[in-house]
C-alpha positions in Angstrom: 0.1 0.0 0.0 2.8 2.4 1.0 4.9 1.7 -2.2 2.3 1.1 -4.9 2.7 0.0 -8.6 1.8 2.8 -10.7 0.9 3.0 -14.4 -1.0 5.6 -16.4 -4.1 3.3 -16.2 -3.9 2.2 -12.6 -2.6 2.3 -9.1 -2.2 -1.1 -7.3 -3.2 -1.8 -4.7 -6.1 0.7 -4.9 -5.5 1.4 -1.2 -2.2 2.9 -2.3 -3.6 5.8 -4.3 -2.8 8.4 -1.7 0.9 7.0 -1.6 1.4 7.4 -5.5 2.2 11.0 -5.2 6.0 10.7 -4.4 6.4 14.5 -4.0 4.7 14.0 -0.6 7.2 12.4 2.0 5.2 9.9 3.9 6.1 7.4 6.6 6.9 3.9 5.3 7.5 4.9 1.6 10.7 3.8 0.0 12.7 6.6 -1.7 16.3 7.3 -2.7 17.2 8.7 0.7 15.8 5.6 2.5 18.2 3.2 4.2 16.6 0.2 2.5 17.1 1.8 -1.0 20.8 2.6 -0.2 21.5 -1.0 1.0 19.9 -2.7 -2.1 21.5 -0.3 -4.6 25.0 -0.6 -2.9 24.6 -4.6 -3.5 23.9 -4.1 -7.2 19.9 -4.2 -7.2 17.8 -1.9 -9.1 14.6 -0.2 -7.9 11.2 0.0 -9.6 10.8 3.5 -8.5 13.4 4.6 -11.1 11.6 2.9 -13.9 10.4 5.4 -16.7 7.2 4.0 -18.2 5.8 2.7 -14.9 6.7 2.7 -11.3 6.8 -0.1 -8.8 7.9 1.4 -5.6 8.0 -1.9 -3.8 10.1 -3.8 -6.4 13.8 -4.3 -6.2 15.5 -6.8 -8.7 19.0 -8.0 -9.5 20.2 -9.5 -12.6 22.2 -12.7 -11.9 24.6 -13.8 -14.4 
């Protein structure tokens, strides 16, 4: 809910609508100043909040070769 998946067509979960506006700093949201973000990025993960066509603020992924 605090870190929703956002596209032009939808916000999921629906209860996350008020958290989709990332210009408002809210408790529990992941952002680039968050310790969680910094730890994942330091270890080679990428974050869905940096995607361009859609945003998935709860999503981290790492390509494993």
